[in-house]
RODO-2510 file (C-alpha; in nm, 4 decimals, decimal comma):
residues 535
     n   res          X          Y          Z
     1     x     7,8872   -15,1586   -12,3096
     2     x     7,6811   -15,0884   -11,9965
     3     x     7,5109   -14,8116   -12,1940
     4     x     7,3781   -15,0613   -12,4488
     5     x     7,2683   -15,3014   -12,1738
     6     x     7,0765   -15,0265   -12,0014
     7     x     6,9127   -14,9234   -12,3274
     8     x     6,8111   -15,2870   -12,3975
     9     x     6,6672   -15,3284   -12,0487
    10     x     6,4814   -15,0012   -12,0871
    11     x     6,3207   -15,1000   -12,4159
    12     x     6,2418   -15,4522   -12,2866
    13     x     6,0688   -15,3155   -11,9766
    14     x     5,8758   -15,0742   -12,1964
    15     x     5,7613   -15,3546   -12,4236
    16     x     5,6544   -15,5767   -12,1290
    17     x     5,4668   -15,2883   -11,9722
    18     x     5,2905   -15,2168   -12,3012
    19     x     5,1995   -15,5891   -12,3306
    20     x     5,0549   -15,5941   -11,9806
    21     x     4,8527   -15,2816   -12,0495
    22     x     4,7259   -15,4342   -12,3745
    23     x     4,6247   -15,7557   -12,1959
    24     x     4,4574   -15,5531   -11,9233
    25     x     4,2649   -15,3497   -12,1770
    26     x     4,1729   -15,6695   -12,3601
    27     x     4,0479   -15,8325   -12,0384
    28     x     3,8503   -15,5241   -11,9473
    29     x     3,7005   -15,5108   -12,2964
    30     x     3,6199   -15,8758   -12,2770
    31     x     3,4382   -15,8294   -11,9462
    32     x     3,2528   -15,5351   -12,0823
    33     x     3,1638   -15,7343   -12,3891
    34     x     3,0426   -16,0239   -12,1782
    35     x     2,8290   -15,7930   -11,9696
    36     x     2,7022   -15,6223   -12,2797
    37     x     2,6330   -15,9613   -12,4362
    38     x     2,4436   -16,0785   -12,1353
    39     x     2,2429   -15,7668   -12,1370
    40     x     2,1811   -15,7955   -12,5081
    41     x     2,0910   -16,1609   -12,4633
    42     x     1,8411   -16,0757   -12,2044
    43     x     1,7065   -15,8070   -12,4259
    44     x     1,6900   -16,0366   -12,7247
    45     x     1,5297   -16,2958   -12,5181
    46     x     1,2848   -16,0442   -12,4119
    47     x     1,2350   -15,9446   -12,7700
    48     x     1,2414   -16,2970   -12,8843
    49     x     1,5486   -16,2559   -13,1028
    50     x     1,8700   -16,4651   -13,1205
    51     x     2,2229   -16,3032   -13,1128
    52     x     2,4895   -16,3719   -13,3802
    53     x     2,7242   -16,6494   -13,2711
    54     x     3,0311   -16,5142   -13,4545
    55     x     3,0489   -16,1551   -13,3011
    56     x     3,2790   -16,2161   -13,0040
    57     x     3,5498   -16,4158   -13,1843
    58     x     3,5853   -16,1488   -13,4513
    59     x     3,6328   -15,8664   -13,1971
    60     x     3,8951   -16,0655   -13,0125
    61     x     4,0855   -16,1340   -13,3316
    62     x     4,0920   -15,7594   -13,4236
    63     x     4,2214   -15,6576   -13,0851
    64     x     4,4980   -15,9190   -13,0981
    65     x     4,6167   -15,7896   -13,4363
    66     x     4,6297   -15,4296   -13,3109
    67     x     4,8373   -15,5282   -13,0095
    68     x     5,0824   -15,7247   -13,2198
    69     x     5,1230   -15,4311   -13,4604
    70     x     5,1947   -15,1912   -13,1753
    71     x     5,4503   -15,4281   -13,0292
    72     x     5,6213   -15,4628   -13,3662
    73     x     5,6403   -15,0851   -13,4106
    74     x     5,7834   -15,0372   -13,0621
    75     x     6,0485   -15,2988   -13,1224
    76     x     6,1471   -15,1458   -13,4566
    77     x     6,1732   -14,8025   -13,3024
    78     x     6,3766   -14,9375   -13,0142
    79     x     6,6136   -15,1056   -13,2550
    80     x     6,6622   -14,7807   -13,4454
    81     x     6,7315   -14,5874   -13,1262
    82     x     6,9686   -14,8564   -13,0143
    83     x     7,1612   -14,8472   -13,3427
    84     x     7,1921   -14,4701   -13,3316
    85     x     7,3026   -14,4799   -12,9708
    86     x     7,5631   -14,7417   -13,0490
    87     x     7,6997   -14,5349   -13,3430
    88     x     7,7162   -14,2173   -13,1344
    89     x     7,8801   -14,3985   -12,8442
    90     x     8,1360   -14,5487   -13,0794
    91     x     8,2155   -14,2037   -13,2228
    92     x     8,2555   -14,0567   -12,8732
    93     x     8,4805   -14,3440   -12,7777
    94     x     8,7061   -14,2916   -13,0828
    95     x     8,7284   -13,9176   -13,0189
    96     x     8,8139   -13,9632   -12,6526
    97     x     9,0804   -14,2192   -12,7418
    98     x     9,2303   -13,9758   -12,9995
    99     x     9,2333   -13,6882   -12,7462
   100     x     9,3975   -13,9132   -12,4922
   101     x     9,6675   -14,0083   -12,7416
   102     x     9,7346   -13,6402   -12,8361
   103     x     9,7524   -13,5367   -12,4722
   104     x     9,9900   -13,8166   -12,4061
   105     x    10,2157   -13,7021   -12,6893
   106     x    10,2026   -13,3394   -12,5661
   107     x    10,2927   -13,4513   -12,2169
   108     x    10,5815   -13,6515   -12,3597
   109     x    10,7079   -13,3443   -12,5492
   110     x    10,6817   -13,1207   -12,2404
   111     x    10,8568   -13,3816   -12,0318
   112     x    11,1363   -13,4006   -12,2894
   113     x    11,1692   -13,0174   -12,2967
   114     x    11,1868   -13,0018   -11,9181
   115     x    11,4505   -13,2705   -11,9177
   116     x    11,6581   -13,0762   -12,1752
   117     x    11,6311   -12,7562   -11,9729
   118     x    11,7312   -12,9324   -11,6550
   119     x    12,0312   -13,0767   -11,8357
   120     x    12,1367   -12,7317   -11,9572
   121     x    12,0882   -12,5809   -11,6099
   122     x    12,3009   -12,8528   -11,4604
   123     x    12,5686   -12,7822   -11,7208
   124     x    12,5640   -12,4068   -11,6501
   125     x    12,5777   -12,4642   -11,2761
   126     x    12,8756   -12,6892   -11,3156
   127     x    13,0462   -12,4260   -11,5357
   128     x    12,9748   -12,1521   -11,2820
   129     x    13,1130   -12,3631   -11,0042
   130     x    13,4302   -12,4201   -11,1969
   131     x    13,4554   -12,0444   -11,2779
   132     x    13,4108   -11,9539   -10,9128
   133     x    13,6842   -12,1925   -10,8230
   134     x    13,9153   -12,0378   -11,0832
   135     x    13,8250   -11,6833   -10,9677
   136     x    13,8964   -11,7720   -10,6086
   137     x    14,2297   -11,9119   -10,7072
   138     x    14,3061   -11,6029   -10,9188
   139     x    14,2080   -11,3697   -10,6353
   140     x    14,4394   -11,5507   -10,3993
   141     x    14,7203   -11,5190   -10,6556
   142     x    14,6490   -11,1437   -10,7077
   143     x    14,6526   -11,0789   -10,3356
   144     x    14,9828   -11,2583   -10,3112
   145     x    15,1257   -11,0489   -10,5975
   146     x    15,0011   -10,7266   -10,4373
   147     x    15,1722   -10,8122   -10,1144
   148     x    15,4936   -10,8892   -10,3007
   149     x    15,4732   -10,5617   -10,4976
   150     x    15,4047   -10,3599   -10,1852
   151     x    15,7054   -10,5187   -10,0186
   152     x    15,9233   -10,4415   -10,3207
   153     x    15,7897   -10,0837   -10,3378
   154     x    15,8744   -10,0230    -9,9763
   155     x    16,2222   -10,1603   -10,0322
   156     x    16,2721    -9,9351   -10,3397
   157     x    16,1418    -9,6279   -10,1535
   158     x    16,3752    -9,7017    -9,8638
   159     x    16,6700    -9,7335   -10,1041
   160     x    16,5768    -9,4073   -10,2831
   161     x    16,5422    -9,2202    -9,9555
   162     x    16,8783    -9,3499    -9,8390
   163     x    17,0457    -9,2541   -10,1707
   164     x    16,8829    -8,9083   -10,2114
   165     x    16,8871    -8,8165    -9,8476
   166     x    16,5209    -8,6944    -9,8729
   167     x    16,1919    -8,8268    -9,7498
   168     x    15,9024    -8,9096    -9,9813
   169     x    15,7210    -8,5830    -9,9056
   170     x    16,0331    -8,3796    -9,9717
   171     x    16,0968    -8,5574   -10,3012
   172     x    15,7316    -8,5004   -10,4034
   173     x    15,7595    -8,1296   -10,3222
   174     x    16,0808    -8,0963   -10,5267
   175     x    15,9233    -8,2769   -10,8208
   176     x    15,6091    -8,0618   -10,8120
   177     x    15,8156    -7,7439   -10,7965
   178     x    16,0181    -7,8579   -11,0963
   179     x    15,7045    -7,9384   -11,2960
   180     x    15,5438    -7,6087   -11,2007
   181     x    15,8500    -7,4171   -11,3152
   182     x    15,8526    -7,5995   -11,6482
   183     x    15,4801    -7,5358   -11,6958
   184     x    15,5252    -7,1692   -11,6082
   185     x    15,7915    -7,1282   -11,8770
   186     x    15,5779    -7,3106   -12,1325
   187     x    15,2739    -7,1011   -12,0410
   188     x    15,4695    -6,7780   -12,0701
   189     x    15,6053    -6,8881   -12,4064
   190     x    15,2551    -6,9757   -12,5337
   191     x    15,1169    -6,6437   -12,4111
   192     x    15,3980    -6,4543   -12,5798
   193     x    15,3391    -6,6389   -12,9076
   194     x    14,9648    -6,5758   -12,8942
   195     x    15,0220    -6,2094   -12,8138
   196     x    15,2589    -6,1676   -13,1068
   197     x    15,0166    -6,3469   -13,3358
   198     x    14,7268    -6,1307   -13,2140
   199     x    14,9300    -5,8145   -13,2706
   200     x    15,0104    -5,9252   -13,6241
   201     x    14,6513    -6,0044   -13,7147
   202     x    14,4615    -5,7570   -13,4933
   203     x    14,4725    -5,4621   -13,7315
   204     x    14,3654    -5,6704   -14,0271
   205     x    14,0793    -5,8315   -13,8323
   206     x    13,9642    -5,4975   -13,6952
   207     x    13,9536    -5,3539   -14,0440
   208     x    13,7510    -5,6500   -14,1690
   209     x    13,5054    -5,6253   -13,8772
   210     x    13,4555    -5,2499   -13,9155
   211     x    13,4197    -5,2678   -14,2931
   212     x    13,1666    -5,5511   -14,2604
   213     x    12,9731    -5,3619   -13,9951
   214     x    12,9607    -5,0400   -14,1985
   215     x    12,8625    -5,2322   -14,5088
   216     x    12,5758    -5,3972   -14,3234
   217     x    12,4717    -5,0703   -14,1596
   218     x    12,4604    -4,8656   -14,4782
   219     x    12,1056    -4,7340   -14,5134
   220     x    11,9111    -4,6998   -14,8329
   221     x    11,8878    -4,3222   -14,8084
   222     x    12,1146    -4,0329   -14,7237
   223     x    12,0696    -3,7758   -14,4496
   224     x    11,7751    -3,5400   -14,4901
   225     x    11,7877    -3,1618   -14,4685
   226     x    11,4701    -2,9699   -14,3886
   227     x    11,3704    -2,6157   -14,3071
   228     x    11,0277    -2,5579   -14,1587
   229     x    10,8952    -2,3155   -14,4150
   230     x    10,5551    -2,2837   -14,5803
   231     x    10,5222    -2,1484   -14,9314
   232     x    10,2406    -1,8972   -14,9867
   233     x    10,0423    -1,8844   -15,3125
   234     x    10,0556    -1,5036   -15,2976
   235     x    10,1668    -1,2266   -15,0648
   236     x     9,8029    -1,1321   -14,9988
   237     x     9,7476    -1,4464   -14,7954
   238     x     9,9649    -1,3008   -14,5171
   239     x     9,6782    -1,0711   -14,4278
   240     x     9,4481    -1,3686   -14,3640
   241     x     9,7178    -1,5354   -14,1569
   242     x     9,7563    -1,2249   -13,9406
   243     x     9,3830    -1,1597   -13,9127
   244     x     9,2078    -0,8631   -13,7577
   245     x     9,4297    -0,7103   -13,4914
   246     x     9,6572    -1,0147   -13,5234
   247     x     9,4028    -1,2546   -13,3702
   248     x     9,4634    -1,5332   -13,6223
   249     x     9,8418    -1,5385   -13,5921
   250     x     9,8233    -1,5057   -13,2139
   251     x     9,5745    -1,7927   -13,1927
   252     x     9,7946    -2,0041   -13,4238
   253     x    10,1116    -1,9405   -13,2203
   254     x     9,9311    -2,0096   -12,8933
   255     x     9,7693    -2,3334   -13,0090
   256     x    10,0740    -2,4762   -13,1898
   257     x    10,3468    -2,3378   -12,9615
   258     x    10,5639    -2,2137   -13,2503
   259     x    10,6874    -1,8731   -13,3616
   260     x    10,5647    -1,7514   -13,7018
   261     x    10,8011    -1,5283   -13,9010
   262     x    10,6224    -1,3532   -14,1884
   263     x    10,9160    -1,1223   -14,2745
   264     x    11,1479    -1,3961   -14,3986
   265     x    11,0272    -1,3811   -14,7593
   266     x    10,7293    -1,2299   -14,9458
   267     x    10,6079    -1,5758   -15,0483
   268     x    10,7278    -1,7862   -14,7535
   269     x    10,6508    -1,8214   -14,3841
   270     x    10,9183    -1,9509   -14,1461
   271     x    10,8154    -2,1578   -13,8425
   272     x    11,0579    -2,1919   -13,5516
   273     x    11,0284    -2,4067   -13,2410
   274     x    11,2576    -2,6163   -13,0256
   275     x    11,0184    -2,9148   -13,0480
   276     x    11,0349    -3,0623   -13,4016
   277     x    10,6984    -3,2359   -13,3619
   278     x    10,5168    -2,9137   -13,2760
   279     x    10,6923    -2,7439   -13,5656
   280     x    10,5755    -3,0210   -13,8020
   281     x    10,2185    -2,9984   -13,6715
   282     x    10,2237    -2,6207   -13,7310
   283     x    10,3621    -2,6611   -14,0836
   284     x    10,0988    -2,9147   -14,1936
   285     x     9,8157    -2,7224   -14,0250
   286     x     9,9196    -2,3916   -14,1858
   287     x     9,9376    -2,5525   -14,5315
   288     x     9,5851    -2,6943   -14,4877
   289     x     9,4478    -2,3641   -14,3620
   290     x     9,5976    -2,1772   -14,6583
   291     x     9,4535    -2,4336   -14,8984
   292     x     9,1120    -2,4204   -14,7293
   293     x     9,1085    -2,0396   -14,7097
   294     x     8,9115    -2,0300   -14,3826
   295     x     9,1663    -1,8942   -14,1368
   296     x     9,0044    -1,8092   -13,8056
   297     x     9,0686    -1,9125   -13,4429
   298     x     8,8021    -2,1849   -13,4244
   299     x     8,9085    -2,3318   -13,7573
   300     x     9,2753    -2,3142   -13,6573
   301     x     9,2042    -2,5069   -13,3371
   302     x     9,0056    -2,7714   -13,5277
   303     x     9,2708    -2,8250   -13,7963
   304     x     9,5611    -2,8328   -13,5487
   305     x     9,3860    -3,0948   -13,3323
   306     x     9,3146    -3,3105   -13,6356
   307     x     9,6770    -3,2862   -13,7552
   308     x     9,8033    -3,3814   -13,4077
   309     x     9,5961    -3,7007   -13,4086
   310     x     9,7222    -3,7874   -13,7552
   311     x    10,0850    -3,7276   -13,6557
   312     x    10,0401    -3,9422   -13,3445
   313     x     9,9399    -4,2344   -13,5645
   314     x    10,2227    -4,1623   -13,8104
   315     x    10,4824    -4,1438   -13,5315
   316     x    10,3551    -4,4628   -13,3682
   317     x    10,3799    -4,6526   -13,6973
   318     x    10,7257    -4,5031   -13,7658
   319     x    10,8486    -4,6089   -13,4189
   320     x    10,7068    -4,9587   -13,4582
   321     x    10,8630    -4,9925   -13,8035
   322     x    11,2014    -4,8762   -13,6705
   323     x    11,1894    -5,1332   -13,3881
   324     x    11,0848    -5,4110   -13,6266
   325     x    11,3600    -5,3207   -13,8743
   326     x    11,6231    -5,3999   -13,6097
   327     x    11,4396    -5,7072   -13,4746
   328     x    11,3033    -5,5659   -13,1460
   329     x    10,9429    -5,6527   -13,0579
   330     x    10,7005    -5,6136   -12,7654
   331     x    10,8211    -5,2668   -12,6650
   332     x    10,5667    -5,0488   -12,4780
   333     x    10,3446    -4,8387   -12,7030
   334     x    10,4481    -4,5151   -12,5342
   335     x    10,8124    -4,5962   -12,6005
   336     x    10,7351    -4,6780   -12,9651
   337     x    10,5541    -4,3450   -12,9937
   338     x    10,8640    -4,1644   -12,8620
   339     x    11,0838    -4,3494   -13,1109
   340     x    10,8465    -4,2350   -13,3848
   341     x    10,9349    -3,8737   -13,3010
   342     x    11,2773    -3,9461   -13,4546
   343     x    11,1021    -3,9064   -13,7905
   344     x    11,0866    -3,5280   -13,7365
   345     x    11,4083    -3,4840   -13,5340
   346     x    11,7379    -3,3914   -13,6995
   347     x    12,0861    -3,3612   -13,5534
   348     x    12,3133    -3,1458   -13,7696
   349     x    12,1024    -3,2360   -14,0704
   350     x    12,1087    -3,6106   -13,9954
   351     x    11,7653    -3,7611   -13,9463
   352     x    11,7482    -3,9524   -13,6184
   353     x    11,5628    -4,2496   -13,7683
   354     x    11,8326    -4,2863   -14,0362
   355     x    12,1069    -4,2426   -13,7770
   356     x    11,9505    -4,4886   -13,5289
   357     x    11,8851    -4,7541   -13,7926
   358     x    12,2372    -4,7237   -13,9308
   359     x    12,3999    -4,7259   -13,5857
   360     x    12,1949    -5,0249   -13,4653
   361     x    12,2897    -5,2344   -13,7662
   362     x    12,6566    -5,1480   -13,7213
   363     x    12,6388    -5,2295   -13,3496
   364     x    12,4632    -5,5634   -13,4104
   365     x    12,7296    -5,6671   -13,6603
   366     x    13,0141    -5,5632   -13,4280
   367     x    12,8561    -5,7470   -13,1335
   368     x    12,8073    -6,0596   -13,3421
   369     x    13,1675    -6,0556   -13,4640
   370     x    13,3101    -5,9906   -13,1167
   371     x    13,0866    -6,2407   -12,9312
   372     x    12,9113    -5,9733   -12,7195
   373     x    12,5457    -5,9689   -12,6140
   374     x    12,3691    -5,8738   -12,9385
   375     x    12,0333    -5,8030   -12,7710
   376     x    12,1856    -5,5571   -12,5225
   377     x    12,3752    -5,3779   -12,8000
   378     x    12,0625    -5,3638   -13,0187
   379     x    11,8492    -5,2071   -12,7439
   380     x    12,1323    -4,9719   -12,6445
   381     x    12,1766    -4,8457   -13,0005
   382     x    11,8002    -4,8151   -13,0529
   383     x    11,7452    -4,6070   -12,7382
   384     x    12,0771    -4,4195   -12,7071
   385     x    11,9277    -4,0886   -12,8319
   386     x    11,5785    -4,1301   -12,6849
   387     x    11,6470    -3,8324   -12,4558
   388     x    11,6493    -3,5989   -12,7578
   389     x    11,2721    -3,6371   -12,7940
   390     x    11,1953    -3,6170   -12,4226
   391     x    10,9338    -3,3652   -12,3133
   392     x    11,1401    -3,2731   -12,0085
   393     x    11,3222    -2,9422   -12,0433
   394     x    11,6086    -2,9838   -11,7989
   395     x    11,9107    -3,2079   -11,8435
   396     x    12,1211    -3,3316   -12,1332
   397     x    11,9816    -3,5861   -12,3739
   398     x    12,1956    -3,8527   -12,2020
   399     x    12,0439    -3,7826   -11,8603
   400     x    11,6926    -3,7628   -12,0039
   401     x    11,7476    -4,0883   -12,1966
   402     x    11,8598    -4,2673   -11,8788
   403     x    11,5475    -4,1428   -11,6985
   404     x    11,3218    -4,2672   -11,9798
   405     x    11,4921    -4,6095   -11,9856
   406     x    11,4458    -4,6447   -11,6091
   407     x    11,0816    -4,5436   -11,6378
   408     x    11,0186    -4,8257   -11,8835
   409     x    11,2181    -5,0781   -11,6700
   410     x    11,4916    -5,1420   -11,9236
   411     x    11,7743    -5,3790   -11,8159
   412     x    12,0681    -5,2150   -11,6405
   413     x    12,3174    -5,2960   -11,9211
   414     x    12,0913    -5,1088   -12,1672
   415     x    12,0720    -4,8101   -11,9294
   416     x    12,4527    -4,8159   -11,9084
   417     x    12,4731    -4,8072   -12,2895
   418     x    12,2637    -4,4877   -12,2928
   419     x    12,4586    -4,3276   -12,0075
   420     x    12,8025    -4,4060   -12,1541
   421     x    12,7586    -4,3543   -12,5287
   422     x    12,9255    -4,0085   -12,5013
   423     x    13,1852    -4,1243   -12,2448
   424     x    13,0124    -3,9325   -11,9659
   425     x    13,0812    -4,2390   -11,7504
   426     x    13,3519    -4,5089   -11,7698
   427     x    13,2540    -4,8038   -11,9856
   428     x    13,1112    -5,0871   -11,7759
   429     x    13,1434    -5,3577   -12,0418
   430     x    13,2117    -5,4404   -12,4067
   431     x    12,8483    -5,3848   -12,5062
   432     x    12,8576    -5,0223   -12,3886
   433     x    13,1814    -4,9627   -12,5789
   434     x    13,0319    -5,1144   -12,8963
   435     x    12,7346    -4,8737   -12,8746
   436     x    12,9778    -4,5816   -12,8414
   437     x    13,1815    -4,7014   -13,1433
   438     x    12,8718    -4,7581   -13,3597
   439     x    12,7408    -4,4089   -13,2725
   440     x    13,0740    -4,2523   -13,3628
   441     x    13,0922    -4,4411   -13,6944
   442     x    12,7397    -4,3408   -13,7966
   443     x    12,7734    -3,9762   -13,6914
   444     x    13,1268    -3,9142   -13,8123
   445     x    13,1227    -4,0748   -14,1545
   446     x    13,1482    -3,8316   -14,4479
   447     x    12,8133    -3,6962   -14,5608
   448     x    12,6256    -3,8090   -14,2534
   449     x    12,5791    -3,4645   -14,1043
   450     x    12,5556    -3,1184   -14,2502
   451     x    12,6971    -2,7891   -14,1346
   452     x    12,7208    -2,4658   -14,3267
   453     x    13,0614    -2,3070   -14,3758
   454     x    13,0120    -2,0129   -14,1375
   455     x    12,9106    -2,2348   -13,8474
   456     x    13,1987    -2,4711   -13,9221
   457     x    13,4603    -2,1934   -13,9136
   458     x    13,2999    -2,0450   -13,6045
   459     x    13,3190    -2,3774   -13,4197
   460     x    13,6887    -2,4310   -13,5076
   461     x    13,7749    -2,0753   -13,3989
   462     x    13,5863    -2,1148   -13,0727
   463     x    13,7720    -2,4394   -12,9948
   464     x    14,1098    -2,2692   -13,0412
   465     x    14,0030    -1,9634   -12,8411
   466     x    13,8932    -2,1759   -12,5446
   467     x    14,2223    -2,3660   -12,5455
   468     x    14,4466    -2,0565   -12,5724
   469     x    14,2610    -1,8697   -12,2976
   470     x    14,4502    -2,0618   -12,0257
   471     x    14,7865    -1,9540   -11,8896
   472     x    15,0879    -2,1457   -12,0097
   473     x    14,9360    -2,2359   -12,3483
   474     x    15,1693    -2,1568   -12,6370
   475     x    14,9273    -2,2301   -12,9196
   476     x    14,6322    -2,4597   -13,0059
   477     x    14,5102    -2,6195   -13,3285
   478     x    14,1615    -2,7540   -13,4099
   479     x    14,2053    -3,0556   -13,6404
   480     x    13,9992    -3,3410   -13,7882
   481     x    13,7060    -3,1138   -13,8766
   482     x    13,6805    -2,9927   -13,5188
   483     x    13,6746    -3,3347   -13,3584
   484     x    14,0124    -3,2855   -13,1895
   485     x    14,2058    -2,9907   -13,0482
   486     x    14,5824    -3,0093   -12,9937
   487     x    14,7142    -2,7811   -12,7181
   488     x    15,0902    -2,7053   -12,6956
   489     x    15,2160    -2,5872   -12,3537
   490     x    15,5161    -2,3702   -12,2781
   491     x    15,7490    -2,6088   -12,0890
   492     x    15,9259    -2,3356   -11,8937
   493     x    15,5968    -2,2008   -11,7519
   494     x    15,4185    -2,5303   -11,6801
   495     x    15,4754    -2,8632   -11,5118
   496     x    15,3946    -3,2184   -11,6086
   497     x    15,1039    -3,2269   -11,3658
   498     x    14,9449    -2,9345   -11,5515
   499     x    14,8914    -3,1511   -11,8623
   500     x    14,6166    -3,3652   -11,7113
   501     x    14,4560    -3,0794   -11,5192
   502     x    14,4457    -2,8499   -11,8203
   503     x    14,2970    -3,1163   -12,0508
   504     x    14,0119    -3,1684   -11,8052
   505     x    13,9457    -2,7948   -11,7742
   506     x    13,9389    -2,7438   -12,1524
   507     x    13,7116    -3,0472   -12,1977
   508     x    13,4599    -2,9221   -11,9395
   509     x    13,4513    -2,5712   -12,0900
   510     x    13,3966    -2,7096   -12,4415
   511     x    13,1072    -2,9234   -12,3156
   512     x    12,9533    -2,6270   -12,1367
   513     x    12,9873    -2,3555   -12,4007
   514     x    12,9772    -2,5314   -12,7355
   515     x    12,7429    -2,7418   -12,9474
   516     x    12,9134    -2,9970   -13,1710
   517     x    12,8382    -3,3259   -13,3479
   518     x    12,9914    -3,6399   -13,2031
   519     x    13,2840    -3,5838   -12,9651
   520     x    13,5839    -3,3524   -12,9315
   521     x    13,9168    -3,4971   -12,8151
   522     x    14,1458    -3,2663   -12,6165
   523     x    14,5182    -3,3469   -12,6446
   524     x    14,7579    -3,1438   -12,4314
   525     x    15,1336    -3,1705   -12,5109
   526     x    15,4270    -3,0445   -12,3060
   527     x    15,7802    -3,1124   -12,4267
   528     x    16,1262    -2,9632   -12,4081
   529     x    16,3492    -2,9569   -12,7135
   530     x    16,7157    -2,8653   -12,7487
   531     x    16,8453    -2,7657   -13,0906
   532     x    17,2200    -2,7273   -13,1604
   533     x    17,4282    -2,7405   -13,4759
   534     x    17,7790    -2,8799   -13,4858
   535     x    18,0089    -2,7024   -13,7299
***
């Protein structure tokens, strides 16, 4: 209400001030009018005229009306402002009272919630106190029971020791020995059962594994047989090949590194060389020269160089394809290029790429079935014959293959696979033995390799001659297509110790003097027989 009182006082003071100013202005105007009237009177007197008597009352009446109108307007405006102020103040008062009521209710709700929480906390505290009391009582009871049990245990142990005549440690030792003996018998029985079961199923499982491996390793093509010969369109072309004073043929043999035999057939030229790649380069180059007709030293050199570059690309792609076919990637390019030489290398008519692919698939399947390291077996099978395409002249293909594998930093297990795949060294693990088995399966299967009849008979005869050349040998037989030689000793001229010594000597001589596919097993037998007839 003080607000309204202040507003009223304000408007009242404003109205009084306006009234005073109006009166002051009126008084000032009146004085001015009087002075002006006196002046005018003097002037009129001087002019001889008389002023109008009604002028001053009229002016005063006009000014009074204006002042009253202004006062009325100010009061009306003040009343309007006062009404608006009262309405706004009333609205603010209602809103503040409503907010105060809502806040009071919210405070009441919060107070009630706090009271409920405090009640629940008090309840939980009382429950926890009671639980702690129960736990303390239970712990005291458990401790009491433990003491009683310990006392009873000691009494029982004392009685047992007095009855058995043994201490606790002695009784424990006797019991452990008894249990160990029982477990030993059970273990031996289980081992015997497992051994018998393995013996019953081993042959069947081995057959299944080998059949599955050979089925997986079967390649899509059979072994290839090639002879490096070039067919001539006519016998007259031999003159161009020879050239004047033999310069063409000499240049060809020098550039290619092969021997050219023109006397083999009137319409054929035979090319011979230990290196199959050089022989293939010579064959392709000679065919192109014959087709082109320009056979001269400069042209020979140009064609041979071009064919070499082409064969390098072909061998690299063949080596990369072989590695990818067995799932080996990221091999060095030089090693892939050496693997590509398998395309032109044959062992007893069996192409090395076909043999390597077949052997690797067999080895991977065997390793997978037997739980061996498949990656080691795969690399070992892939690189086992890499020494056959080595450019080094000295050493067997096993020794050369080991050197190549070391040069390319192959893992030691892979190097062992190469070194042991012909049993030159004892097997260092199952992976090396699997590579040996896969190589034997691929090389020894029917139709894998080719030999003509004369060479076959010659090899069998040479095996028997080597075996019978030693003293004390009664007779010898080459069996299993020359893969085994059985040597029978004369028992009266030899001793049991001679059996092992003689088998080693025969083996070493066969390795030194003969060339054969796969392996040759030497079996030396010495036995004494007595034959009598009862009549």
